[in-house]
Each structure stands twice: as structure tokens, then as C-alpha cells.
C-alpha positions in Angstrom: 5.3 -7.2 33.8 5.1 -8.0 30.1 3.0 -11.1 30.9 0.6 -9.0 32.9 0.3 -6.4 30.1 -0.3 -9.2 27.5 -3.0 -10.6 29.7 -4.6 -7.2 29.9 -4.3 -6.8 26.1 -6.1 -10.2 25.6 -8.9 -9.1 27.9 -10.0 -6.3 25.5 -13.2 -7.2 23.8 -12.6 -5.9 20.3 -9.6 -5.4 18.0 -10.1 -1.7 18.2 -9.9 -1.8 22.0 -6.7 -3.8 21.6 -5.3 -1.3 19.1 -6.1 1.7 21.4 -4.6 -0.1 24.4 -1.3 -0.8 22.6 -1.0 2.8 21.3 -1.8 4.1 24.8 0.9 1.8 26.2 3.4 3.1 23.6 2.6 6.7 24.5 3.1 6.1 28.3 6.0 3.7 28.2 7.7 3.1 24.7 10.4 0.8 26.1 7.9 -1.6 27.7 5.7 -1.4 24.6 8.4 -2.4 22.2 9.5 -5.2 24.5 6.0 -6.6 24.4 5.4 -5.9 20.7 8.6 -7.5 19.6 7.6 -10.7 21.4 4.2 -10.7 19.7 5.1 -9.1 16.4 3.1 -11.2 14.0 0.0 -11.1 16.3 0.2 -7.3 16.8 0.9 -6.1 13.3 -2.7 -6.4 12.1 -3.9 -4.8 15.3 -1.4 -1.9 15.1 -1.9 -1.3 11.4 -4.2 -2.9 8.8 -6.9 -3.9 9.1 -7.7 -2.5 12.6 -6.1 0.9 12.1 -9.0 1.9 9.8 -11.4 1.7 12.8 -8.9 3.8 14.9 -8.8 6.4 12.2 -12.6 6.6 11.9 -13.0 6.9 15.7 -10.0 9.2 16.2 -11.9 12.3 17.5 -14.2 10.3 19.7 -11.2 8.6 21.4 -8.9 11.6 21.4 -6.6 11.9 24.5 -3.4 13.6 23.2 -1.7 14.5 20.0 -0.4 11.5 18.1 2.1 13.4 16.0 2.5 16.8 14.3 -0.5 18.3 12.6 0.1 21.2 10.2 -3.1 23.0 9.3 -3.7 24.9 6.1 -4.1 28.1 8.1 -0.5 27.6 9.1 0.8 28.4 5.7 3.6 30.9 5.9 4.7 29.4 9.2 5.5 25.8 8.2 9.2 26.2 8.4 9.0 27.6 12.0 6.7 24.7 13.0 9.1 22.1 11.7 12.1 23.9 13.3 10.2 23.7 16.6 9.5 20.0 16.1 13.2 19.4 15.3 14.1 20.4 18.9 12.5 17.2 20.2 15.0 15.0 18.4 18.1 16.5 20.1 21.3 14.7 19.0 19.5 11.7 17.4 18.1 13.6 14.5 15.1 12.6 12.4 15.3 9.7 10.0 11.8 9.2 8.5 8.6 11.2 8.4 5.4 9.6 7.2 3.2 12.4 5.8 -0.5 12.2 4.9 -3.3 14.5 4.0 -6.0 11.9 4.9 -7.9 12.0 1.7 -7.4 8.4 0.5 -7.2 6.3 3.7 -7.1 2.6 3.0 -10.5 1.7 1.5 -12.4 4.2 3.6 -11.6 7.4 1.9 -11.4 10.9 3.3 -11.0 10.8 7.0 -9.6 14.2 7.7 -7.4 14.7 10.8 -8.0 11.1 12.0 -5.5 10.0 9.4 -2.7 10.9 11.8 -3.2 7.3 13.0 -2.1 6.1 9.5 1.2 8.1 9.8 1.8 6.8 13.3 0.8 3.2 12.4 3.1 3.2 9.4 6.0 4.2 11.5 5.1 1.5 14.0 5.5 -1.0 11.2 8.9 0.4 10.3 10.0 0.0 13.9 8.7 -3.6 14.3 9.8 -4.9 10.9 13.2 -3.2 10.6 14.1 -2.3 14.2 14.1 1.4 13.2 14.4 3.6 16.3 10.8 5.0 16.6 12.2 8.0 18.6 13.9 9.3 15.4 10.7 9.3 13.3 7.8 11.9 12.9 4.2 11.3 11.9 2.8 14.3 10.1 -0.8 15.2 9.2 -1.3 17.9 6.7 -4.8 19.1 7.5 -6.2 20.8 4.4 -9.8 20.2 5.4 -12.2 17.4 4.7 -15.1 16.6 2.4 -16.4 14.1 4.9 -19.6 15.7 6.0 -20.1 13.4 8.9 -16.8 14.6 10.4 -17.6 18.2 9.7 -20.9 18.0 11.6 -19.5 16.0 14.5 -19.1 18.1 17.7 -16.0 16.2 18.7 -14.1 16.5 15.4 -10.6 17.7 16.1 -9.6 18.8 12.6 -10.1 22.0 10.6 -13.8 22.4 9.8 -13.5 23.3 6.2 -14.0 21.6 2.8 -10.8 20.3 1.2 -8.5 22.9 -0.3 -7.9 22.0 -4.0 -6.1 23.2 -7.1 -3.3 25.8 -6.9 -4.0 26.6 -3.2 -3.5 23.0 -2.3 -0.3 22.6 -4.4 1.2 25.8 -3.1 0.6 24.6 0.5 2.3 21.2 -0.4 5.2 23.1 -2.0 5.8 25.3 1.1 5.8 22.2 3.2 8.3 20.3 1.1 10.7 23.2 0.8 10.5 23.8 4.5 10.9 20.1 5.2 14.0 19.7 3.1 15.5 22.8 4.7 14.9 21.6 8.3 15.4 17.9 7.7 17.7 17.6 4.7 18.9 14.1 5.4 15.6 12.5 6.3 13.4 10.2 4.2 10.0 11.6 3.2 7.3 8.9 3.0 4.0 10.0 1.5 0.9 8.0 2.6 -2.8 7.8 1.7 -3.1 10.9 -0.5 -6.2 11.0 -2.9 -6.0 9.6 -6.4 -5.8 13.1 -8.0 -2.9 14.2 -5.9 -0.7 11.2 -5.0 1.1 10.8 -8.3 1.6 14.5 -9.0 3.1 15.1 -5.6 5.4 12.1 -5.9 6.5 12.9 -9.4 7.2 16.6 -8.6 9.3 16.0 -5.5 10.8 12.5 -6.0 14.1 13.9 -7.1 14.0 17.1 -5.0 14.1 15.2 -1.7 14.5 11.5 -0.9 10.9 10.5 -1.3 8.6 7.5 -1.5 4.9 6.9 -1.9 3.9 3.6 -0.3 0.5 3.4 -2.0 2.1 3.7 -5.4 5.7 2.4 -5.1 5.4 0.1 -2.0 2.3 -1.5 -3.3 3.9 -1.9 -6.7 7.1 -3.4 -5.3 5.3 -6.1 -3.3 2.9 -6.8 -6.1 5.9 -7.2 -8.5 7.5 -9.5 -6.0 4.3 -11.7 -6.0 4.2 -11.6 -9.8 7.9 -12.6 -10.2 7.4 -15.6 -7.8 4.1 -16.5 -9.5 5.8 -16.5 -13.0 8.4 -18.9 -11.7 5.8 -21.2 -10.2 3.4 -21.0 -13.2 6.0 -22.5 -15.6 4.9 -19.9 -18.2 7.7 -17.8 -19.7 7.8 -14.2 -18.6 7.0 -12.8 -22.1 3.9 -14.9 -22.3 2.1 -13.4 -19.3 -0.8 -10.9 -19.6 -1.9 -8.8 -16.6 -5.4 -7.7 -15.8 -5.9 -5.2 -13.0 -9.3 -4.2 -11.7 -9.1 -0.7 -10.2 -7.2 2.0 -12.2 -6.7 4.6 -9.5 -3.5 5.6 -7.8 -2.8 2.1 -6.4 -3.9 0.2 -9.5 -1.8 2.3 -11.9 1.1 2.4 -9.5 1.0 -1.4 -9.4 0.8 -1.6 -13.2 3.6 0.9 -13.6 5.9 -1.0 -11.1 5.2 -4.4 -12.6 5.6 -3.2 -16.2 8.9 -1.5 -15.4 10.1 -4.6 -13.6 9.2 -7.0 -16.3 10.5 -4.8 -19.1 13.8 -4.6 -17.3 13.8 -8.4 -16.9 13.0 -9.0 -20.5 15.3 -6.3 -21.9 12.5 -4.6 -23.7 11.0 -1.1 -23.6 8.3 -0.1 -21.2 6.2 0.9 -24.2 6.4 -2.7 -25.6 5.6 -4.4 -22.3 2.7 -2.2 -21.4 0.7 -3.8 -24.3 0.2 -6.8 -22.0 -1.5 -4.8 -19.3 -5.3 -4.3 -19.2 -6.7 -1.9 -16.5 -10.4 -1.7 -15.7 -11.9 1.2 -13.9 -15.5 1.9 -12.9 -16.3 2.8 -16.6 -14.6 -0.4 -17.9 -11.4 -1.0 -19.7 -9.2 2.1 -20.0 -9.6 3.4 -23.6 -7.8 6.3 -25.3 -11.1 7.8 -26.5 -12.0 8.7 -22.9 -11.5 12.4 -22.4 -11.6 12.1 -18.6 -8.5 9.9 -18.2 -6.1 11.0 -15.5 -2.6 11.6 -16.8 -1.2 8.5 -15.0 -3.9 6.3 -16.5 -2.9 7.2 -20.1 0.1 4.9 -20.2 -2.2 1.9 -19.9 -5.1 2.7 -22.1 -5.9 0.8 -25.3 -7.1 2.0 -28.6 -10.5 1.5 -30.2 -8.7 -0.4 -33.0 -7.3 -2.9 -30.6 -10.7 -3.9 -29.3 -12.6 -3.5 -32.5 -12.8 -7.3 -33.0 -13.5 -8.2 -29.4 -16.8 -9.8 -28.6 -18.4 -7.4 -26.1 -21.8 -5.8 -25.5 -20.6 -2.2 -25.4 -17.2 -1.2 -26.8 -17.4 2.0 -24.8 -17.7 0.1 -21.5 -15.8 -3.2 -21.6 -16.3 -5.2 -18.4 -13.7 -7.2 -16.5 -15.3 -10.5 -17.6 -15.2 -9.4 -21.2 -11.6 -8.4 -21.0 -10.8 -11.9 -19.5 -12.8 -13.7 -22.2 -11.0 -11.8 -25.0 -7.5 -11.5 -23.7 -7.0 -14.7 -21.6 -4.8 -13.1 -19.0 -2.6 -15.2 -16.7 -2.5 -12.7 -13.9 -5.5 -11.0 -12.2 -5.0 -8.3 -9.6 -7.7 -6.5 -7.7 -7.3 -3.1 -6.1 -10.8 -1.8 -6.6 -12.2 -2.1 -3.1 -15.2 -3.8 -4.7 -16.1 -6.7 -2.5 -16.8 -9.9 -4.4 -15.9 -8.4 -7.8 -14.0 -11.5 -8.7 -17.1 -13.7 -9.3 -17.1 -17.4 -9.6 -17.5 -17.0 -13.4 -14.5 -14.7 -13.6 -12.3 -17.1 -11.5 -13.4 -20.1 -13.4 -12.7 -18.3 -16.7 -9.1 -17.5 -15.4 -8.6 -21.2 -14.6 -9.9 -22.4 -18.0 -7.0 -20.6 -19.7 -4.2 -21.7 -17.5 -3.9 -24.2 -14.7 -1.9 -22.1 -12.3 -3.5 -18.6 -12.6 -2.0 -15.8 -10.5 -4.9 -14.3 -8.5 -4.3 -11.4 -6.2 -7.4 -9.8 -4.5 -5.4 -7.1 -2.6 -7.9 -4.5 -1.7 -8.0 -3.5 2.0 -9.6 -4.0 4.5 -10.8 -7.6 4.4 -14.4 -6.6 3.8 -13.3 -4.9 0.5 -11.5 -8.0 -0.9 -12.5 -8.9 -4.5 -12.6 -12.5 -3.5 -11.9 -14.7 -0.5 -9.1 -17.3 -0.8 -11.7 -20.1 -0.2 -13.6 -19.1 -3.4 -10.4 -18.6 -5.4 -9.2 -22.1 -4.5 -12.6 -23.7 -5.1 -13.0 -22.2 -8.5 -9.5 -23.2 -9.5 -9.5 -26.7 -8.0 -6.9 -25.7 -5.5 -4.4 -24.6 -8.1 -4.4 -20.8 -8.0 -1.3 -18.9 -6.9 -2.6 -16.5 -4.3 -1.8 -13.3 -2.5 -4.4 -11.2 -0.6 -4.2 -7.6 0.7 -5.5 -8.4 4.2 -4.5 -11.4 6.4 -6.6 -14.5 5.9 -6.4 -17.8 7.8 -5.1 -20.9 6.0 -7.7 -22.7 3.8 -8.4 -26.4 4.0 -8.9 -27.7 0.5 -9.3 -31.5 -0.2 -7.7 -32.2 3.1 -4.7 -30.0 2.4 -4.0 -26.9 4.5 -3.1 -24.0 2.3 -1.4 -20.9 3.8 -2.5 -17.6 2.3 0.3 -15.2 1.6 -0.5 -11.5 2.3 0.4 -8.9 -0.3 1.3 -6.5 2.5 3.6 -3.5 1.9 5.1 -4.2 5.3 7.2 -6.8 3.6 9.1 -4.1 1.6 8.8 -0.5 2.8 10.6 -1.0 6.1 13.6 -2.4 4.2 13.4 0.4 1.6 13.3 3.1 4.2 16.1 1.5 6.2 18.2 1.3 3.0 17.6 4.9 2.1 18.8 6.0 5.6 21.9 3.8 5.5 22.9 4.6 2.0 22.1 8.3 2.1 20.8 8.0 -1.4 19.2 11.1 -2.7 16.8 9.4 -5.2 14.9 6.1 -4.8 15.3 4.7 -8.4 13.2 2.2 -10.3 16.3 -0.1 -10.4 16.4 -0.1 -6.5 12.8 -0.9 -6.3 13.2 -3.9 -8.7 16.1 -5.2 -6.6 13.8 -5.0 -3.6 11.1 -7.0 -5.4 13.7 -9.7 -6.4 14.8 -10.1 -2.8 11.2 -10.9 -1.7 10.5 -13.2 -4.7 13.7 -15.1 -4.0 12.6 -15.6 -0.4 9.3 -17.0 -1.6 11.0 -19.5 -4.0 13.0 -20.9 -1.1 9.8 -21.8 0.7 8.9 -25.2 -0.8 6.2 -25.9 1.8 3.7 -23.3 0.3 3.2 -24.1 -3.4 0.2 -21.8 -3.6 1.9 -18.8 -1.9 3.3 -15.8 -3.8 5.0 -14.1 -0.9 6.9 -15.1 2.2 5.3 -15.0 5.7 6.1 -12.3 8.2 8.1 -14.7 10.4 11.4 -13.7 8.8 10.5 -10.0 8.2 13.4 -8.6 10.1 15.9 -10.5 8.0 14.0 -9.7 4.9 14.1 -5.9 5.7 17.9 -6.2 6.2 18.3 -7.9 2.9 16.2 -5.3 1.1 18.1 -2.5 2.7 21.3 -3.9 1.4 19.9 -3.5 -2.2 19.0 0.2 -1.7 22.1 2.0 -2.8 
């Protein structure tokens, strides 16, 4: 039967058709679905989640057949506890282990997608199941529908969400607060995974509830953990001492600052120095250029990584109020370049060549999703660095042939880490996911990379051993 289903899957013309086919099979027959999916794990992951899941999100209302999880609407305020208690009945004796919760404002690189983001919550749980063997029947995808500012969705006849502009400010945070308090009352021993919140809300929500209920934001912490793992393995391969590295990050939103925060905390712990001291080696560039402390519009989580006018006073730049990525590289000579800007092609040949001119094994990580948003392709990175760059990308790329050598491209995919983190939180019953736990998770992944001597350009391990990797990570979460 599985062979017939796989043949039917292969007959689908597009990746989106394949994605919808697999989710429909899961809905109708979970046992058969997982038998098939576990046999084709590596092939199915980019279909069930990134990059294909973005198309499923966009087309959610057009293809709607049945609910994909629990949607709680803003108009349900005052009744959220009752809604969750009703959902709890479906878990019977098993109980609920993990809920992935989104409000759909910051979906991948495609932004506000309203109620269609329920696919993100479901897809994330699917990755948990395939990469850690978590029992999917003990999980819950949740969409918090607080409206959408996506006018296309609001005007579409088939849209299944609440037709209202996004709730903001105090009303928004009061709604989130009611949800979290209701959630911790109904599911006190579960793990709460936040996903794809907008840049203005993701960090405040995580910071407020991180110690109130076992919580995790994959866009901030998961991305940071896997990026730190790549950096740790890159440092080892570069031959440059840890304290000599400088990090340049293009994109200073939730993801970029989350990555900077995680890497900075990890390296400061490794070096035995303060966060304040290590952060001087980080340079974050947003749409307006290098983050500077004279910008009155900085978000609170950006302020940790801004530099002073005095620091850049002697730099050679055209406009000290808007210092570009290229100008930062020319003045700082960074060893590590990370992209999470969703600006396709932002790592130009000149930028890549400059990075290579300062060190012969630059760490280059264009990790924006989906593939079309990548700051550079691996082919260009390798060409501009004469095949010497240490690379990790956000989306899957095929191996590159350079000078007759096949170079596998490692993927900076959170699926390497978050399934193990979630599994570890469930097993350990830890009440708070600490920075030390996250650093230990990064070290597990980095060590796995070091043991792979066949991929000198790779910064991360392949997915072939993801089940064992998740188990190893889970053992460090306690």
C-alpha cells in the first residue's frame, strides 16, 4: 500500500500538490501517513515544511477542506479557557505535550498571512514528529486570529479568517495574556512553542512568559541555536581563535537580533567574558544601515547591538547616518557574515570577494527563507571565495560542483535543533528553557559537524542522522 501511495505522491505535478496530498493523507490515515513519511523523511521534510509550506499558507483558504488545528479568534476573548478545556477532551489519557502557537503576522519571508498560518503550526509539529518521533496525537496546532493587515486576504471571498485589521497595543497584549493564563491552567505540563509572530511582538511575548510557562520561540531561540552551532563549527574549521572573530548580520529584526543574542551569549560563555564585552564584535545592519545609538526608532531588542557615533567616527563611509553592509565589511573586516534580511542577492560579488580578501575561510550564512529570498546562492559564494567559504544556507540547496569537486551545502534549518529541545523539555519537565541549555544544544550539533570529515565546507550536519541528533540534544535539556 505504501508503494502505491508513494507513486501517487510522485504523480503530483507541483510541490504544493504534493504537500496538500501528504497533509490530506495524514488527516485521513495518520498511521499510514507516518509509515510512508518515515521511509522518505529527508525527501518529505521540505515538502511538509519549508520551503513548500509557504505556498500552502498562502493558498489555505482556496484549498480549505477541514480545520487543521484549533483557531481562537479575538472575538473569543473571555472564553479562551473554556475553548482550551474543550480541546483538552480530545487528548483523553495521553495528555498534551507540545502546542505550536502562531498569530500569523510574520510567516517565513512572506509576512502577514492571517488564518492561513495554521499550516505553520501544523507543519512545525509534523517536523517534531518526523525528527524526534514525538507522538503527533499528543500535540496541538493553535492559530490566534487577531485579524490581518493583508488586504488581499480581507478582500478575498473565500478567506476563512476574521475580516478585521490586526488588533494592536494593549488590546493585543491583553488577548495574549488571557490565552497564556488559560493555557497554563488547562495544560500546565505542556511545552508552549511560539512561531512566526511579527517583529514588534515576538520578543516581548517570549520575554514576558518565558519563565511563567515552559516556553520557546523558534524564530528567536531555535534560529539562534542552529546559527550558533554553525558558528561554533565554523570557528573550529577556520583556525582563527574564538576571540578574534567579528560577526556581521544583515537583517536586524526579530530573527537577526535573536541570532545575534544567541551567538553572543554562547561565545561569551565559551570565552568566560561578559555579554557586554562580546557584543562589541557584532555589527547588525537593518534597512537604514548599521544600528546606531542615535536612532530614536530602535526597537528595544535592537539596542543591545547598536554602536555609537564615536565608534564609527573614523570610518570611511559616504553617510555616517546610513552605513551600508559593504561599508561595514570594509571598515570592520568581519570573519562571519550572516543574512536574515529576506533581501535576495544582498550578498553581492563585491561583498563576498571583500569577505574572502580578509580571511581565507570566511563563514558565510545566507539563511533567509524561502530559497528565492536567499542573500546569495552557494554557487556564487564558492565562486567568489575560490571554493573556500564555510557555508550554511536557510533553504535546501543541491551540492555544488566547483573545480571538479562536489561540495554538499549544509542547511541552517531549525529542524536540526527544535525537535530535540522540545523532546528534552517534555522528558525533563523543566520549567524554564535556560540559555545554558540552548548552548549545550548548539554544542551537540557543532560536535556532530566536526565528526564529518567528508564535508570541509559544511557548517552543519545533514538530516540523515536527525533522529539520533534529536535524542542527543534532548539529553542536554535538563
